[in-house]
C-alpha positions in Angstrom: 1.8 -11.4 17.6 4.4 -8.7 17.5 4.6 -5.5 15.5 5.7 -5.6 11.8 8.8 -7.5 11.0 11.4 -6.9 8.3 13.7 -9.8 7.4 16.8 -8.8 5.4 18.6 -11.7 3.6 22.1 -10.8 2.6 22.4 -7.9 5.0 25.5 -5.8 5.2 26.8 -2.5 6.5 25.7 -0.7 3.3 22.3 -0.8 1.6 20.9 -3.7 3.8 21.5 -1.9 7.0 20.2 1.4 5.6 17.0 -0.2 4.4 16.6 -1.9 7.8 17.0 1.5 9.5 14.2 3.1 7.4 11.8 0.3 8.3 12.9 0.4 11.9 11.9 4.1 11.9 8.5 2.9 10.7 8.2 0.7 13.8 9.4 -2.6 12.3 11.6 -5.1 14.1 14.5 -5.7 11.8 16.0 -9.1 11.5 19.4 -9.0 9.7 20.7 -12.2 8.2 24.3 -12.6 7.2 26.4 -15.7 6.4 27.5 -15.8 10.1 25.7 -14.6 13.2 29.0 -12.9 14.2 28.7 -10.7 11.1 25.0 -9.9 11.6 25.1 -9.1 15.3 27.1 -5.9 15.0 24.6 -4.6 12.4 21.7 -5.3 14.7 23.6 -3.8 17.7 24.0 -0.6 15.8 20.2 -0.4 15.3 19.5 -1.3 18.9 21.9 1.5 20.1 19.8 3.9 18.0 16.7 2.8 19.9 15.3 0.2 17.4 14.3 -3.4 17.8 16.8 -5.6 15.8 18.2 -9.1 15.7 21.3 -10.5 14.0 21.1 -14.1 12.6 23.1 -16.4 10.4 22.1 -18.2 7.2 23.9 -19.9 4.4 22.2 -18.8 1.2 24.0 -21.5 -0.7 21.9 -24.1 1.2 18.1 -24.1 0.5 17.5 -26.1 3.6 19.3 -23.5 5.8 17.3 -20.7 4.1 14.1 -22.5 4.9 15.1 -23.1 8.5 16.1 -19.5 9.1 13.0 -17.9 7.5 10.6 -20.3 9.2 12.3 -19.7 12.5 11.9 -16.0 12.2 8.3 -16.4 11.2 7.5 -18.7 14.1 9.3 -16.5 16.6 7.4 -13.3 15.6 4.2 -14.8 14.2 4.6 -12.7 11.0 6.9 -11.4 8.3 5.8 -8.2 6.7 8.7 -7.3 4.4 11.2 -9.9 3.1 14.2 -8.0 1.6 16.4 -10.1 -0.6 19.6 -8.3 -0.9 22.5 -10.7 -1.8 24.7 -10.8 -4.8 28.0 -12.3 -5.6 30.7 -10.4 -7.4 33.2 -12.8 -8.9 35.7 -11.3 -11.3 35.7 -13.9 -14.1 34.7 -13.4 -17.7 32.7 -16.1 -19.6 35.9 -17.8 -20.8 37.2 -18.2 -17.2 33.9 -18.7 -15.3 33.3 -22.4 -14.5 29.9 -24.0 -14.4 30.2 -24.8 -10.7 31.1 -21.1 -10.0 28.2 -19.9 -12.0 25.8 -22.2 -10.3 27.1 -21.2 -6.8 26.8 -17.5 -7.6 23.3 -18.0 -9.1 22.2 -19.9 -6.1 23.1 -17.1 -3.7 22.1 -14.2 -5.8 18.8 -15.5 -7.3 17.7 -19.0 -6.6 17.8 -18.6 -2.8 14.8 -16.3 -3.2 12.6 -19.3 -3.9 13.0 -21.2 -0.6 12.9 -17.9 1.2 9.5 -16.9 -0.1 8.2 -20.5 0.2 9.2 -20.6 3.8 7.9 -17.1 4.5 4.5 -17.7 2.8 2.7 -18.9 5.9 3.7 -15.8 7.7 2.9 -13.3 4.9 -0.5 -11.7 5.1 -2.3 -9.2 3.0 -0.1 -6.1 2.6 3.1 -8.0 3.0 5.9 -7.3 0.5 8.9 -9.1 -1.1 11.6 -6.5 -1.9 14.6 -7.4 -4.1 17.7 -5.3 -4.7 18.3 -5.3 -8.4 21.1 -4.0 -10.6 21.8 -2.5 -14.0 23.9 -5.6 -14.6 20.6 -7.4 -15.5 20.6 -5.4 -18.8 24.2 -4.3 -19.1 26.5 -6.9 -17.6 30.2 -6.3 -17.2 31.8 -9.1 -19.1 34.6 -9.4 -16.5 32.0 -10.3 -13.8 29.7 -12.4 -16.0 27.9 -14.2 -13.2 26.6 -11.0 -11.6 24.5 -10.2 -14.7 23.1 -13.7 -14.7 22.1 -13.3 -11.1 20.4 -10.0 -11.5 18.6 -10.9 -14.7 17.3 -14.1 -13.2 16.1 -12.6 -9.9 14.3 -9.8 -11.8 12.5 -12.4 -13.9 11.6 -14.4 -10.8 10.1 -11.4 -9.1 7.7 -11.0 -12.1 6.4 -14.6 -11.4 6.3 -14.1 -7.7 4.3 -10.9 -7.9 1.7 -12.5 -10.2 1.5 -15.6 -8.0 1.1 -13.6 -4.7 -1.0 -10.7 -5.9 -4.4 -12.4 -5.5 -3.7 -12.7 -1.8 -2.7 -9.0 -1.5 1.0 -9.8 -1.2 3.3 -8.0 -3.7 6.8 -8.4 -4.9 9.1 -5.8 -6.5 12.7 -5.6 -7.8 14.3 -2.2 -7.7 16.9 -1.9 -10.4 19.8 0.3 -9.3 21.0 1.9 -12.5 24.3 3.3 -11.1 27.4 2.5 -9.2 26.8 2.2 -5.4 28.6 4.9 -3.4 28.9 7.4 -6.2 26.9 10.6 -6.7 23.2 9.9 -6.3 23.8 6.3 -5.5 24.9 6.5 -1.9 23.7 3.7 0.3 21.1 6.0 2.0 19.6 7.2 -1.3 19.5 3.8 -2.7 17.9 2.5 0.5 15.3 5.3 0.3 14.4 4.2 -3.2 14.0 0.6 -2.0 11.9 1.6 0.9 9.7 3.8 -1.3 9.1 1.0 -3.8 8.0 -1.4 -1.1 5.7 1.0 0.7 3.8 2.3 -2.4 0.0 2.0 -2.3 -1.3 -1.2 -3.9 -3.1 0.7 -6.7 0.3 2.1 -7.8 2.0 -1.3 -7.8 4.4 -2.6 -10.4 6.8 -5.5 -10.0 9.7 -3.5 -11.3 11.0 0.0 -10.4 14.1 1.7 -11.8 16.2 4.0 -9.6 18.2 6.2 -11.9 19.3 8.7 -9.2 
């Protein structure tokens, strides 16, 4: 059994890496999952060079079987998963008159549905106090019509978090979606400030828990 483990699905050099750094400061081993291991390893290397424990791994979030494989492998290797951070989204500039059904389904699969096999595979490795953390977006309520699939992803994943939290709560495991009500990179919505909001939401005391938190800057 190792120390606490954070697994970030849909990691990147922005919010995903910043969240991983905050948990690494707390003593977590950070496992950063991108589409390809070659994309993930530089992120993990950056954390290791700062003195933290980190790994980079590959996963295809379009493939539920690959999600299951990766999450189970991380759990088996470390014996635990303490925070599962679901961070992906797909930005496809296509309005509802141009967006095809296959495109919508592909985007939805990555940005929302992949959370299901991830949590199902992680469940044997989640113990009391473990958390599922999801990066949400104002697009859930105010979608931009020219990127219609993004709003669908974010509304769906927020809804799914409500059900996950209710299902897991009796075991002392909680889920939360943090809705980022601003444009990433602007003003109060720098990656580090957004990451701090995500970290704070996931580390709240159980008695203060809610499955949804808004970050308004």
